[in-house]
N, C-alpha and C positions, 0 to 999 in steps of 0.2 A: 864287405856283410858275410858274414856267416847267416846263413838257411839251414833252418832246426828243417826235416824229412819225420813226419811223427806220424806214423800208425794209427787212428783211430776205429771206435768200432772193434777191437782184437776179441778172436775168437778162440780164448785162455791169450796161450800165450804166441799165437799165428792171426794170417789176414790179417781181417783193417783196410780202412783205406786211407791210400797217405796221404796229404799235406803239406805244405812250404808254411813255413812260423818263422813270419821277421817281427822281431823286435827295435822298435824305433825310439830311438832315446829324440830325436825328432822328426817331424811331418815330413814326408817328399811327395812330388808331384805325382796325378794320379797316372799319366803319362811313364812318370818309372817306373810307377807300381807294375804296370803293365808290361814293363819289360821287361821285369824279372819274372813278372809270374813267365813269362811266354820262355822263356831261358830256364826257368827252373820243369815246366812241364807238365807237372802236374794236372788235375782237373780242378784243383783250388786255390791259393795259396794266400793265406792269411796274412794281415801287416798289421801290428797290434800297436799304440800308444798310449801308454799309461796320462792320466791324468789327475787322476789322485787317487789316495789307496783302496778305493771300491771301486772305481769306473775306468775302464777302458773304451778309446776310439779303436772300430776292428771294420777294417773294410776287405773284402775277399774279390777277388778277382783269378777267373780259367788264364788259359793260355790265352783265349782273344776277346776276353771283356770283364768288364764291373755286374757281378750280382749284387743281390742285396742281400744276402743271407747265406753263410753255408755252415749244417750242420757238421759233421764230418769237422772242419775244417775249424770250427769252434771250440770240440772236445779237443780236435790236437791241441789249440791253443792253450786253454787255458790248462790242462796237463802239462805240458810243458814248464808255463809258467810255475806253478807247480814243483813239477820236478826240478825245476832247476834253481829253485829257490827266490825267484822275484818274489813270490805268494810263498808264506811262510805258514805251515798250520800241524798241530801236531794233535792225531785223535781227537777230533772234530770236525767238523761243518762250516765253512766260513762262506759270506754272500756276497758274494761282485757284479757289477751288472756292466755288462756291452752294449754299448749305444754307433747303434747300427742302421745300414739305412732303411730296415724293417722295424726300427722302435730302436728302444729303449729296454734291452732283456737281461731278467736274471740268470747268472749263472751256480751251480752251488758246485762249490767242490769241498770232498770229502777224503780227508785224510783219517787213514787207518795202516800204522802201522808203518810197515814200506809203503803200499798199495796206496796209490790217489784217488778216485772216484767224483768223476767231473756229469753233472747234472744242463740242463741247459734249456731255458724257458723260449716257451715259440709265440707266436704272435696269434693273437686271433683265433682259434681259425675259420674261412670262409668257404661252406660248401655250397657247390652249385646247381645246376639243377645236370639230372641226366641227362648224357649225349646218346640220347635212341639214336637219333639222323649219324651217328657217326659209326657204327660198330663194325659193319662194311668196311670202310676205309683204315677203320687202325688193325681191323683184321690181318689186310691185307698188306698194310707197312711193317706185321711182323711175321709176315706169308704165316699164317695159321688159320684154320678155317674158322666163318664166321659164328655155329652153333658152337666154338672153345671158349669164346666171352662168355664170362656170367662165375657161379659159382652153383656148384650140385644142390639143388633144392631151398634156393636161395635166387629172389630177381632183385639183381643188384646191376648196374649199368657204370659203361666208363664215366668218370664224375671229376668234374675238375675243383680242383679242391685246394685252399693253403694256408701255411701257416708261416707262412713267412717267404714265399717260392711255391707260383701257380704250378699244381700240374696235374697232366689227366693220370688220374687212380684207373688200372684200366686191370678188373676180375679176369682169373681165366682157373678154367676148371677143373688142372692140376698140376701137382710138381713134374708132373715128366712133360706136360703143356710147355710148361713154364721155360723148364730148359731146354727144349725142342725150338725155340724161338730163333730163330733165325732173322732179325732183323730188316727193314730195309731203309736203311737211314736215310737217305733222300727225302721219301718219301712219312716216316716222322717226320723229320726237317718241317718241310709243307705244313702239315696240320698243325706240326705246334708254333708255327708263324701264324698261322691263319686261326688260331687259338687263342690268339697270346698268353699263353706257354713255356717254360723251360723247356716239360719235355712230359716222359710219359711216365708211369709208376706202377711197373704191371707186376701185379700179383696172385698169387691165390691160400688159402687156410685146405692144407694138408694134413690128416695125422691129427689133427689137433693143433699143427703148428703155423705160422703164414712164415711162408716165403715168397722174397721180392725182385723186380729188377729193376735196375735202373736205366733209362735211356735219355738222353740231352744232345743230339746230335747240332741243333739251332744254336748251344752256346759252346761248340765247342768239344764235347763228353759225350762218345758214341756210346758208352757205357762203361758204368761203374759197379764196384762191391760193398759199398756205405755211403748212407745216404741214409744224415738222420733228420735236416730238416722237411726230407719230402717220408716219412718214414713218421713222422710229426702227425701228418698231414693223412696218412693214413690212416694211424689212428685215431683220430676225430671224425672220422670218414665212420669206420669200425665201429668204436663207440656210439657213437648215432645213430646206427642200426641196430643196439642191440647184439654186434658179432664177436666182442670183446669187456672183460670187464675194467676195472679203472688200471686195471697193471698188463702189459701185455710186452715176449722179446719176441724182435723178430732176426730170422736169419736170409742174409743175404749174401752175394756172389758165390754162389754153390759153384753154379757152372763158369765162372770164370778162374774157382780154383784160388778163391783167396777169400775162404766163408770167416763171415762180418756179422757181429752181434749187434743188435740195435736192442735197446730197453725205451719203453715210449711207455710215462704217466699220464693219466688222466682226471685233472681234479674239474667235477663238477659241480658248480653253487648257480643253484638261480636258471638252469639251466643255461650257465654261461662257460663255455670250455677252457679250463687254463691247459695248456700240455705241455709238455718237459720231454725232451729227448737225451739218454743218456747211454757210455757206455766207459772201456775200459781202454789205453790206446799202452801206445811205446812213442819211445825215441828210436830210428831208424838209423839213421847216420845225420851229417854233416853237406853241406857241401859250403863252397866260398865264388860269390859272386863279384865282381871287381868293374862289373859295366862291361858293354862292349860286345 
């Protein structure tokens, strides 16, 4: 079995978050998918099965479990399908759908000369109540001072948000604080389990730019350099608070030396938010898996 390793949310021709992409010709068991994802060893591996010209069944597995949705693995998957000819186009945008455990979600693939851009729809945002009583524990788990939580001159607290996966959005007051975080993964795992979330999405607004880090040790991912679904959730939170317009670029992975760029688009119709996440990608390499 050939597995493509694709870097999604590239920053220029570098950075990005690697995902395994497996195009299936017939379905395989979840146990087999889990075994393959463990062997690949990346934060997520996506398995795609074509249903018809516009629909693919897609499942996502970390090295330790299945997750309902994964943004960077979605971008990687549909970029791969477009670049390798499974989906063909020329100077046009094609709309397809991925059927996931988070629902049926739209994918727009734009073919522009030799370039391919992928934009994915997120689930309808859920924005929970502020976790004011968790600030001390969250700060301790990040090894930062309680006073570092929040944004300068803006009242905002850690908040559970989901556009397909539940994460705690954690604001910190500067890019310097963000990059200095030395996370206590055991504590983050415990708080994530207690709050029934995948992990933390820590962010700041610095010099007009948005920077993020993502920690999800509960599902076997200590930190990753680009997370589409989490940034889609962040975009919905910031838009709801009037902190961004309807389009924004988010930088992640800076402290890991894997700087990534994630594009978020928010459509607001009758106070119902429709969130899209997108970016560039490139095929890094292929690996062979023969089982065992």
